[in-house]
N, C-alpha and C positions, 0 to 999 in steps of 0.2 A: 479664405476666413481668416487666415494669421492677418492679414493687411489688416481687416475689417478689426481685429481685436487691438491690436497695436494701436490703432486711430484714436481707438474708446477715448474719450475725456480724462484727465488727470482724476476729477473727484471720483471715476467711477473705479480707477485701481487704488487710489488712497482708501477707498472703501473697504474695495478688497483686501488690501494690504493688513487692514484693521481686523474684518473679521478671519481673516487667517492667525493674526497673532494671539485674539480673544481666543478664537475656538482651540487652539494649541493647549491653554489653559484649561477650557471646559471640558474639552475632550480626554484632556490628562485626568480629570477626577469621573467623569461621566462612568466610564466602564468600572472604575473601584466602585461606587455608590452601592451596590448591590453586596458585593464583598465588606463593605465597611458595616454597612446596617446589619447583616449577618453572624460576622463574625466579632465582628466589636462591640456594637449595641442589642444584638442579640435581637434583634426585630423580622420580620417576616413577610410573605408578599403582601400582606393587609396591608401594613404598616407603608410600605413600597407604595401602593397602590395609593393611598392616602395622602402622602406627600407628594407623588410627583401630581395629583389629580390634581388640589391645593394649587400647587404650584404653578403648573398651567394656566388653569382656572382665571388664577390673580393675573398672571401674564396676559393674557387675551382682553381682561377691562382695561388696563392701562394701555394695551395697543390702540384698543378705539378711543379713549380720550385722548393720548398724543395724534393721532392723525384726524382727528377734530382741528384738535388746537392747531397744529401744523398748517392746513388748510386755512384759520382764521387770521393768525401772526406771521404767514408765511417765512416761518423762520423752524428751520430745522436744525441745525446744530447745537443748540443748546440743550437739547431734548437726547440727540446724540451724545454727547459729550457726558450726562448725568447718568444715562442708562449704564454706558460702559461703567462710570467710575463707582455705580451701586453695585453691580456685579461683580467688578473687582474689590471691592469689601468685603461681601459677602464669602465666596467661595473659602478662602484661606482659613477662617472662622470655626469651618466643618472641623477643621482640627480638635477645636477646644469644645465640642459638643459631647456629650456625657447621656443624653438620649435622644431618641429619634424626635422627640418635639422639639429640640432645639435644631435637628437638621431639619425640620420642618419651615421654623422661623427662617431658618438662613437662607433655603431656598426660596421661602416666600420674598426676599430681599431682593436674590439675585435675577429671581423671573419678572420682579418687577422692576428691574432697569432693563431688561430684555423689553418689558412691555413699552417703556418709556422710548426706547430708541427704535424699535423696528418698525412702525407704521412712517415716522418722519426719513427713516434709511433709504425704507424702499420708495416712498414719494420722491426723494431727491433724486434717486437712481432715475427714476421716471422722469424725470423734468431734464436730467442732463444727457439724454441720449435721441434721436427722432424716432418715431415710431416703429420703424421698420428696423431697427436694431434694438429692441427690446427683450427678445428671447437670447440673443448672444447675450447683452448686457447681465440679464438676472443671471444666465447660464454662467457668467464669469465669474458674477460674484458668490454663487454657491460652489464653484470649481476650488476657491480661492478657500473659503469658508470650509470644504471638507480636505483641503489639502491641511489646515491646520486640527484636522480630523484624525489626520494620517500621524501628524508630529506627537499629539499629544498622549493617545495610545501606546504609540512607541516609545516616547519618555515615561510614561507609567511604567513600561515592560522594563524600560530600562533601570530603573529605580529599584522595580520589585526584583531583579535578577542582582542587587548589589545588597539587596537586605534592609533597605531602606523601607520604614514602617508606613503602615498608609496614613496615619495621623502627619508624618515628615511630609509626605509627598503634597497632604492638602495644602502645607505651611509654602511649599515652594509656587504654588500658583500665584504668588503676590507678583513674582519678578513680570511674566508677560504683562497684569494688569496693570503694574505702572506704562509700560510702553506702549500699550493700546490705548491709554487715558492721552498718553504724549500724543501722539498721531491721531486720534479723534478731535483735539485740540488746532489740529494745522487745516482741517475742513474748508475749504472755502465754498458758498453758496453762489448760485448764479443768482444775476441781478431778475429782482421778479417784479411785477405792478404794486403798486401801493397797497397794502393788506385795508380791504374793507372795513367799514367801522365794525366795533364788536358786535355780535347779536347773542341772543340766549342760547347756552349750551342745548345742542336736539340732540336726543337718543334714534329718532325718527331715521328711516330710508326715504325721507322725501330727496326726489329728485335723481334716484336711482335708478334705471332702468328695469324691465320686468326681468329680461334675460340674468339680469346679475342678482336679483332677488332671488331666483330661482337655483343657480349655480349656487347661492349661500345654503339652500337648503338641503342641496345634494354635498355638497363640499362637508355639511355637519353631521349628514349620516356616514358618510365615510370616515370619518374623523372619530366617530363614534366607536368605530372597529380597531382605529389606530391608537391604540394604547402606548404606554411608556416604555420607548425601545429597551428599558433594564430591564421588563421582563423575558427579554429574546435573550440579552447576556443572561439571566440568571436560566433559563430554561436550560442553554447551552453549558453551562456549567451542572446542570441536575443530570445531562445526557455523558456527562465525563470528559467536557474540555477541560485542561489542568489547566487552575488558577491564573497560572502565567501566561496563559495562551490568549487568554480571555480580550484582554489590551489587544493584542496583533490581529485577533478577528475582528474588533472593531473598528482597528486601523485598516484593514483589509475592505472593510465596506465603503470606508473613507476614501479608499486609493479609486477605488471603483467609480465611487460617485465625482471625484475629483478628474478622474480621466475623461469619461463620457458626456458629464453634466454640459460644456459649453459644447460639444458639437451636436448633441442631442436638442439642446435648446436651442440653436442655431438654428436649426431644421426647422425646427417650428415656426420661424420668424418666413419660411417659404411653404411649408406644407401643411400647417396649420395645427392650433392647440390643441383640439379635442380630440385628435385619433391617437397623439401621445398621450393623453392623460388617460383614454380608455384602453389603451393596451397594458398602460402600467398600474391601472386598478386592477385588471385581470392577473398581472403578475404576481401583484399585492396578495388575491387570494390565493393564488396556487402558493405562494412560500407560507403564508401563514396557517393554511390547512394542513401542509406536509410539514409544519414545524409541532404542532399539534399531535404527531402519530406516535402512537407508543412503539418503543423498542427503536428509536432514530440511532440512526449511528453519528459517530464523528464527520465523518466523511461525506454523509448524506447532509450533513450541517454545513459543510464548510461549502457545498454545492449549493445550498439554499439562500446563504447570506451572500453568495455572487450573488443572485436573482434578486437579492432585495437592494444590494447596491445600482445594479440598474434600472431597479423599481425609482430611486429616491434620484438617479442621475436625468431620469426621464418628466419627472415630476417637480422636484424643486424651485428650479427657474423657469420652467411653464408656467405653472399654478400663478406664479407672480407677474407675466409677461400678461396669462389672462386678465385676473384684475386689472392691469393696468391699460386694458385694451377695453375693457367695460366700461371703467369709470368714466366719468362725464367729466369735461375740464373743467381745472378748479377744484375736484372734488378726488384727487389720487389717495390724498393723505386718509381721506376719510372713507372709502372706497375698501383700500389696504385695513384699515382701522378693522372696520366691520366684519370682513374675511378673516382678519387673526383673530376676531373676538369670539366668531361661530365656533372656527375650527379648534381656538384655544379652549373653551368653555365647555366642549365635549369632551377632550380629556379627562376631564374629573370623571365625569360617569365611566367613560371608556377606561380608565386605569383603574378606576373604583369595581366597576363588574369584573375586568379581567383578574383583578388580583384576587377578588371573593370566590368567584370560579374557581380559578385556580388551586386555590389554598381548602377550600371546600367540596368542590368535587372531584374535577381532575384536570389535566393541566388540556387533554385534548376538547373539552367543551371550551373552555375558555380560547383555543385559537378556531375553534368552529364559530364561534359568536363574532369573531373579528373577520375572518373568511366571508359570512353570510354578510357583514355589513358591507363590504366592500364589491360583493356582488349586484346587493340590490342598490348601490349606486349606480354602477359602470349600467344597468339598465334606465335608470331616469337621466343619466348623463345623456345616453344613446338615444332617448326618444323624447324629454320632454325639457331639458334645457336649452336646447335651439330650435325649439318651437316655434314656428314660424307666427309672427302676430296676427290676431283675427280681427277683420273689422266690426 
């Protein structure tokens, strides 16, 4: 497997390095957002749910648009560069926010950048390797991305231990942003066939196989229960995890995902994507139900977060490889756009519902709702998505 990884094209490694550096900045700030909102801006779980829901829904809309455009123009690099530039500019501005509405506007810009770059980047990765290397390619990319998610929280914990204020930590995010943009400018796209004559923009799923359409439905149901990870950090803090250990806890999840993401995704090239996703979704349901239990101890939280890290390792690369497998030739960008749109749009009701139930009723019922969505998605994935075509 190591020879296969080392033999992957330069483009795959460069995109992975870009994600590593970018996520070092993003994940340095991510575990601090609930703390910043609650301790500096005095905003609660409802505000957090609105911010994350709108931000991710915005990202999803732009993921579809950029995916369709890259299929039509056959140009991915401009959108990748623009996306990382917007995100790099937006994050440091959180330091000057004086209300949660300003944070919402800044997160909107950040997620718009993510939306513009994600589908073109995923399509470029699919075009850079053979079909039997998609699992290991997306697994490597997600592992490098999560390596940045290890570095980022460690930096945040270091800054906090040194007495650096939350606002100053947000300002430091400008350094990796500049590096990321410079690396993105070095991307070289593969030689493609001439772009077809531009046609009217279409939001339809015309040309997509029925199996892919069914998978979108199931992925959307699962996403409805997969609210913002910031709620997990908020739950951990309320359960007694010290503030300075919150970034370390998030770093531990990313470390697990980094170590296991590539080998698990590579195994899916041989043993199939479906079984990996099914096992991971059951693990997700177990994790969420466990996190909602009253009186949960710090050590139980640590164990459950380990399971969550394995869930992410077993799905992040495999889901992207499955979309690439199902996408018709020449429509990879559009397929990723639709997948990202559906799963991302569901994050708005997911985060809004979760935040409302968490604050207005009880954390237990919020976590039970997410676990139930995962179980329903598991059943449909096992019995409906791969249903053979009837004549």
